[in-house]
C-alpha positions as CSV (number, residue, x, y, z in Angstrom):
1,X,117.2,56.8,139.7
2,X,115.6,57.4,136.3
3,X,114.7,61.0,137.2
4,X,118.3,61.7,138.4
5,X,119.7,60.3,135.2
6,X,117.3,62.5,133.1
7,X,118.3,65.5,135.2
8,X,122.0,64.9,134.6
9,X,121.3,64.4,130.8
10,X,119.3,67.7,130.8
11,X,122.1,69.6,132.5
12,X,124.6,68.2,130.1
13,X,122.5,69.3,127.1
14,X,122.1,72.8,128.6
15,X,125.9,73.1,129.2
16,X,126.7,72.0,125.7
17,X,124.1,74.4,124.2
18,X,125.4,77.3,126.4
19,X,129.0,76.4,125.4
20,X,128.0,76.3,121.7
21,X,126.2,79.6,121.9
22,X,129.3,81.2,123.6
23,X,131.6,79.8,120.9
24,X,129.3,81.0,118.1
25,X,128.9,84.4,119.6
26,X,132.6,84.7,120.3
27,X,133.5,83.6,116.8
28,X,131.0,86.1,115.3
29,X,132.5,88.9,117.3
30,X,136.1,88.0,116.3
31,X,135.0,87.8,112.6
32,X,133.4,91.2,112.9
33,X,136.4,92.6,114.6
34,X,138.6,91.2,111.8
35,X,136.4,92.7,109.1
36,X,136.3,96.0,110.9
37,X,140.1,96.1,111.2
38,X,140.6,95.2,107.6
39,X,138.2,97.9,106.4
40,X,139.9,100.5,108.5
41,X,143.4,99.4,107.4
42,X,142.4,99.3,103.7
43,X,140.7,102.7,104.0
44,X,137.5,101.4,102.3
45,X,134.9,104.0,102.8
46,X,131.5,102.6,103.8
47,X,129.9,105.6,105.5
48,X,126.3,106.5,104.6
49,X,125.6,109.1,101.9
50,X,122.6,111.5,101.5
51,X,121.2,110.1,98.3
52,X,122.5,107.2,96.1
53,X,125.7,108.3,94.4
54,X,125.7,109.3,90.7
55,X,122.0,109.1,90.0
56,X,119.9,111.2,87.7
57,X,116.2,111.5,88.4
58,X,113.4,113.8,87.1
59,X,111.1,115.0,89.9
60,X,107.8,116.4,88.8
61,X,104.6,117.7,90.4
62,X,101.8,119.9,89.1
63,X,103.9,123.0,89.9
64,X,107.4,122.1,88.7
65,X,109.8,119.6,87.3
66,X,113.5,119.5,88.0
67,X,116.4,117.1,87.7
68,X,118.0,115.6,90.8
69,X,121.6,114.7,89.9
70,X,124.0,113.5,92.6
71,X,127.8,113.2,92.9
72,X,129.9,110.3,94.2
73,X,129.0,111.3,97.7
74,X,125.3,111.2,97.1
75,X,125.0,115.0,97.3
76,X,123.2,117.2,94.8
77,X,126.4,118.9,93.8
78,X,129.5,118.4,91.8
79,X,132.4,116.3,93.0
80,X,134.9,117.8,95.4
81,X,138.6,117.0,96.0
82,X,139.0,114.9,99.2
83,X,141.8,117.2,100.2
84,X,140.6,120.8,100.2
85,X,142.7,122.8,97.7
86,X,144.9,125.6,99.1
87,X,143.2,128.9,99.1
88,X,139.7,127.5,99.1
89,X,137.2,128.4,101.8
90,X,134.7,125.6,102.1
91,X,131.1,126.0,103.4
92,X,129.0,122.9,104.1
93,X,125.2,123.6,104.0
94,X,123.1,121.1,106.0
95,X,119.4,121.0,105.7
96,X,116.2,119.5,104.3
97,X,114.4,120.0,101.0
98,X,114.8,123.8,101.2
99,X,118.6,123.5,101.1
100,X,118.5,120.7,98.6
101,X,116.4,123.0,96.3
102,X,113.3,120.9,95.8
103,X,111.4,122.5,92.8
104,X,114.3,124.2,91.1
105,X,117.3,123.2,89.1
106,X,120.7,122.9,90.8
107,X,122.0,126.2,89.4
108,X,119.0,127.9,90.9
109,X,119.5,126.7,94.5
110,X,120.6,129.1,97.3
111,X,123.8,127.1,97.6
112,X,124.8,127.6,94.0
113,X,123.7,131.3,93.9
114,X,125.6,132.0,97.2
115,X,128.8,130.3,95.8
116,X,128.7,132.4,92.6
117,X,128.1,135.6,94.6
118,X,131.0,134.9,97.0
119,X,133.4,134.1,94.2
120,X,132.7,137.4,92.3
121,X,132.7,139.5,95.5
122,X,135.3,141.4,97.4
123,X,136.4,138.3,99.5
124,X,139.8,136.6,99.5
125,X,140.4,133.2,97.9
126,X,137.9,130.9,96.2
127,X,134.7,129.6,97.8
128,X,133.0,126.2,97.6
129,X,129.4,126.0,99.0
130,X,128.5,122.3,99.3
131,X,124.9,121.3,99.2
132,X,124.2,118.5,101.8
133,X,120.4,118.9,101.8
134,X,117.8,116.1,101.4
135,X,114.1,115.9,101.3
136,X,112.6,114.9,104.6
137,X,115.7,115.5,106.7
138,X,115.7,117.0,110.2
139,X,118.1,118.0,113.0
140,X,119.1,114.4,113.8
141,X,120.1,113.7,110.2
142,X,121.9,117.0,109.9
143,X,124.1,115.8,112.7
144,X,124.6,112.3,111.1
145,X,125.6,113.8,107.8
146,X,128.1,116.2,109.5
147,X,129.6,113.2,111.3
148,X,129.8,111.2,108.0
149,X,131.1,113.9,105.7
150,X,132.8,116.4,108.0
151,X,136.2,114.7,108.3
152,X,136.3,114.0,104.6
153,X,135.3,117.5,103.4
154,X,136.9,119.5,106.2
155,X,134.6,122.6,105.9
156,X,135.8,125.9,107.2
157,X,132.1,126.8,108.0
158,X,129.1,124.6,108.7
159,X,125.7,126.3,108.1
160,X,122.6,124.6,109.4
161,X,119.5,125.4,107.5
162,X,116.8,125.2,110.2
163,X,113.3,125.0,108.8
164,X,110.9,126.8,111.2
165,X,107.9,125.0,109.9
166,X,108.8,121.4,110.6
167,X,112.3,120.8,112.0
168,X,111.1,120.6,115.6
169,X,108.2,118.4,114.5
170,X,110.7,116.2,112.6
171,X,112.4,115.5,116.0
172,X,109.0,114.7,117.5
173,X,108.0,112.4,114.6
174,X,110.4,109.5,115.2
175,X,108.6,108.7,118.5
176,X,105.3,108.6,116.7
177,X,106.8,106.6,113.8
178,X,107.9,103.9,116.2
179,X,104.3,103.5,117.3
180,X,103.3,102.9,113.7
181,X,106.2,100.8,112.6
182,X,107.5,103.4,110.2
183,X,110.8,104.0,112.0
184,X,112.2,100.5,112.1
185,X,114.3,101.0,109.0
186,X,115.5,104.4,110.4
187,X,116.4,103.6,114.0
188,X,116.9,99.8,113.8
189,X,117.0,97.4,116.7
190,X,119.2,97.6,119.7
191,X,121.5,95.0,118.1
192,X,121.8,97.2,115.0
193,X,122.5,100.2,117.2
194,X,125.2,98.3,119.2
195,X,126.8,97.1,116.0
196,X,126.7,100.6,114.5
197,X,128.6,101.8,117.6
198,X,131.2,99.0,118.0
199,X,131.7,98.1,114.3
200,X,130.7,101.2,112.3
201,X,132.7,100.3,109.2
202,X,131.4,96.8,109.1
203,X,127.9,97.9,109.7
204,X,127.9,100.3,106.7
205,X,129.8,97.8,104.5
206,X,127.0,95.2,105.0
207,X,124.2,97.7,104.9
208,X,125.3,99.2,101.6
209,X,125.5,95.8,100.0
210,X,122.0,94.9,101.3
211,X,120.8,98.2,100.0
212,X,122.2,97.6,96.5
213,X,120.3,94.4,96.3
214,X,117.1,95.9,97.7
215,X,117.2,98.7,95.2
216,X,117.2,96.2,92.3
217,X,114.0,94.5,93.5
218,X,111.9,97.4,94.9
219,X,109.2,99.1,92.7
220,X,110.1,102.0,90.5
221,X,110.4,105.3,92.4
222,X,107.5,107.1,90.6
223,X,105.0,104.3,90.5
224,X,101.8,106.3,90.8
225,X,99.9,106.1,94.1
226,X,102.3,103.6,95.7
227,X,105.6,105.3,96.2
228,X,106.8,108.9,96.2
229,X,110.0,110.2,94.6
230,X,112.0,109.3,97.7
231,X,110.9,105.7,97.5
232,X,108.6,105.8,100.6
233,X,105.1,104.3,100.8
234,X,102.4,106.7,100.0
235,X,101.2,108.0,103.5
236,X,97.6,108.0,102.3
237,X,97.6,104.2,102.2
238,X,94.7,103.2,104.5
239,X,96.8,101.0,106.8
240,X,99.6,103.6,107.2
241,X,97.2,106.5,107.5
242,X,95.1,104.9,110.3
243,X,98.2,103.6,112.1
244,X,99.6,107.1,112.1
245,X,96.3,108.5,113.3
246,X,96.1,106.0,116.2
247,X,99.6,106.9,117.3
248,X,98.5,110.5,117.4
249,X,95.5,109.6,119.5
250,X,93.0,110.3,116.7
251,X,90.2,107.9,116.0
252,X,89.6,106.2,112.6
253,X,86.1,107.8,112.6
254,X,87.6,111.3,112.9
255,X,90.0,110.7,110.0
256,X,87.3,109.3,107.8
257,X,85.0,112.2,108.6
258,X,87.7,114.7,107.6
259,X,88.5,112.6,104.5
260,X,84.8,112.7,103.4
261,X,85.0,116.5,103.5
262,X,88.1,116.7,101.4
263,X,87.9,117.9,97.8
264,X,88.0,114.8,95.5
265,X,90.5,116.6,93.2
266,X,92.9,117.1,96.1
267,X,92.7,113.4,96.9
268,X,93.4,112.5,93.3
269,X,96.4,114.8,93.0
270,X,97.8,113.5,96.3
271,X,97.4,109.9,95.3
272,X,99.1,110.5,92.0
273,X,101.9,112.5,93.7
274,X,101.0,115.6,91.7
275,X,101.1,117.4,95.1
276,X,102.8,116.4,98.4
277,X,100.7,113.6,99.9
278,X,102.1,114.3,103.4
279,X,100.3,117.7,103.5
280,X,96.9,115.9,103.1
281,X,97.9,113.2,105.6
282,X,98.7,115.9,108.3
283,X,95.5,117.7,107.5
284,X,93.4,114.6,108.1
285,X,95.2,113.8,111.4
286,X,96.4,117.1,112.8
287,X,94.8,120.1,111.2
288,X,96.3,122.2,113.9
289,X,99.9,121.0,113.1
290,X,101.0,124.3,111.5
291,X,100.1,126.4,114.5
292,X,101.4,123.8,116.9
293,X,104.8,123.6,115.1
294,X,105.2,127.4,114.9
295,X,104.1,128.1,118.4
296,X,105.8,125.3,120.4
297,X,102.9,125.3,122.8
298,X,101.7,121.7,123.2
299,X,103.5,119.3,125.6
300,X,104.7,117.2,122.6
301,X,106.2,120.2,120.8
302,X,107.8,121.6,124.0
303,X,109.5,118.2,124.6
304,X,110.6,118.1,121.0
305,X,112.1,121.5,121.2
306,X,114.1,120.5,124.3
307,X,115.3,117.4,122.3
308,X,116.1,119.6,119.3
309,X,118.3,121.8,121.4
310,X,120.3,118.9,122.6
311,X,120.8,117.7,119.0
312,X,121.8,121.2,117.8
313,X,124.3,121.6,120.7
314,X,125.9,118.3,119.7
315,X,126.0,119.4,116.1
316,X,127.8,122.7,117.2
317,X,130.3,120.6,119.2
318,X,130.9,118.2,116.3
319,X,131.6,121.1,114.0
320,X,134.0,122.6,116.6
321,X,135.8,119.3,116.8
322,X,136.4,119.4,113.1
323,X,137.9,122.9,113.4
324,X,134.9,124.4,111.6
325,X,133.0,127.5,112.5
326,X,129.2,127.1,112.6
327,X,126.2,129.3,111.9
328,X,122.4,128.8,111.6
329,X,120.1,130.0,108.9
330,X,116.5,130.1,110.1
331,X,114.2,129.3,107.1
332,X,110.6,130.7,107.5
333,X,107.5,128.8,106.8
334,X,105.3,130.4,104.1
335,X,102.4,130.7,106.6
336,X,104.6,133.2,108.5
337,X,105.3,135.3,105.4
338,X,102.0,136.2,103.8
339,X,98.3,135.3,104.0
340,X,98.5,135.0,100.2
341,X,100.2,131.6,100.7
342,X,97.4,130.1,102.9
343,X,94.8,129.2,100.2
344,X,95.9,125.6,99.6
345,X,96.4,124.7,103.2
346,X,93.0,126.1,104.0
347,X,91.5,124.1,101.2
348,X,93.1,121.0,102.7
349,X,91.4,121.8,106.1
350,X,94.3,123.2,108.1
351,X,93.6,125.4,111.1
352,X,95.6,128.6,110.6
353,X,95.6,131.8,112.7
354,X,96.4,135.4,111.9
355,X,98.9,135.5,114.7
356,X,101.3,133.5,112.6
357,X,101.9,136.5,110.5
358,X,102.9,138.7,113.5
359,X,104.8,136.2,115.6
360,X,108.0,134.3,115.1
361,X,108.1,132.0,118.1
362,X,110.3,129.3,116.7
363,X,112.8,131.9,115.3
364,X,112.8,133.7,118.7
365,X,113.5,130.4,120.6
366,X,116.2,129.4,118.1
367,X,117.9,132.9,118.3
368,X,117.9,132.7,122.1
369,X,119.4,129.3,122.1
370,X,122.1,130.2,119.5
371,X,123.0,133.3,121.5
372,X,123.4,131.1,124.5
373,X,125.7,128.8,122.6
374,X,127.7,131.6,121.0
375,X,126.5,130.6,117.5
376,X,125.6,133.4,115.0
377,X,122.1,133.1,113.4
378,X,120.5,134.8,110.4
379,X,116.7,135.0,110.4
380,X,115.3,135.1,106.9
381,X,111.8,135.9,108.0
382,X,112.0,139.8,108.1
383,X,113.4,139.8,104.5
384,X,110.7,137.5,103.3
385,X,107.9,139.4,105.0
386,X,109.2,142.7,103.6
387,X,109.7,141.4,100.0
388,X,107.3,142.8,97.4
389,X,107.3,139.4,95.6
390,X,104.4,137.1,96.0
391,X,106.2,134.2,94.3
392,X,108.8,133.3,96.9
393,X,107.1,129.9,97.5
394,X,105.2,127.5,95.3
395,X,101.6,127.9,96.5
396,X,100.8,124.2,96.9
397,X,104.2,122.6,97.4
398,X,105.4,125.3,99.8
399,X,109.1,125.2,98.8
400,X,111.0,128.2,97.6
401,X,110.8,129.2,93.9
402,X,113.9,130.6,92.2
403,X,113.0,134.0,93.6
404,X,112.9,132.5,97.1
405,X,116.3,130.9,96.7
406,X,117.9,134.1,95.4
407,X,116.5,136.2,98.3
408,X,117.9,133.6,100.7
409,X,121.3,133.6,99.1
410,X,121.4,137.4,99.2
411,X,120.5,137.5,102.9
412,X,123.1,134.8,103.6
413,X,125.9,136.6,101.8
414,X,125.2,139.8,103.7
415,X,125.1,137.9,107.0
416,X,128.4,136.1,106.3
417,X,130.0,139.5,105.6
418,X,128.5,141.2,108.7
419,X,129.6,138.4,111.0
420,X,133.0,138.2,109.4
421,X,132.4,134.5,108.7
422,X,134.2,134.7,105.3
423,X,137.7,136.0,104.7
424,X,138.0,139.4,103.2
425,X,140.9,140.9,101.1
């Protein structure tokens, strides 16, 4: 009798708890739906931006110093009218730090130079070349930014700046980052993913307000040895470094042995962010990463290339749905251009091969894929290899100098004209 009574009491509690959970969940969904509807009806814009809007930061390394100034959309550019003015041909440039212009002032970037050249050329109308690049971005985030800003900016042409040296590896990296816990903030949980899909306006509305509070309590961006200019933990932190190595299948002993052979001055510069600390991290864990990324030979890189093609195809389709034409600009790695740029990488311990100066496997694979998709592509590698200048890249940082940006802009202008991607008189 007592057991039967306890069983009935237990069943009653379970039913009440289940009913309560259903009510709470249902109420939460209804509230989210109401907020989502209100945000859509009021037109409040809560989509993500590239950088924080309207910031001014000085970025400095041992090789350069420049100012990063963003507009109201978080882009390193001036503000643009939401409605494209009549007679304006708008080009949206997607990419990573090369498109952003890391290491040069905004007036010296390929985007700014290209815009000036187009506006004083023989083309019809006025041109706007919008810089949507960011340090550390890759194909997945190029697609995200196009989805976020495409409808608002309505570009006539979308140009994807594809970096041969690391864009395929950037697609590969999120899977490794999940193993080390680095990707939680990027990818989020399944609940976050579901909410982002079902209630996108609400998701970004809440996320931005959390982000504003978080920015007020986090350490300064340039606190030496702890955070880099993009507010990320220094990858040479012992815990982060070893976790990354284990995710790559590299033992702690191997990393420590390589670290012991590293020049102390290199360590000092990387810890103080005088040079890019990620270059040293990769040298300690995967000294063959440059050859692997540019040859696409390992199983991991082959899989990453297949995933990259899917992302690019989706980016092409998204541009098409906006009524935009699309093109690809293949950005060469400095290791493909001249052996004169190898000194610092070799000092770090990277394994480089002379074949990199003869081959162009990433560019060849990208050209074949673009041809298959009917998307025009300009390969900057021949022009960079044939250039008489030995100052197209910063030797240590490996980004374009002013000369590199100018050469890229000149090649891009000629390509746009030859492919009739810009209107002529």
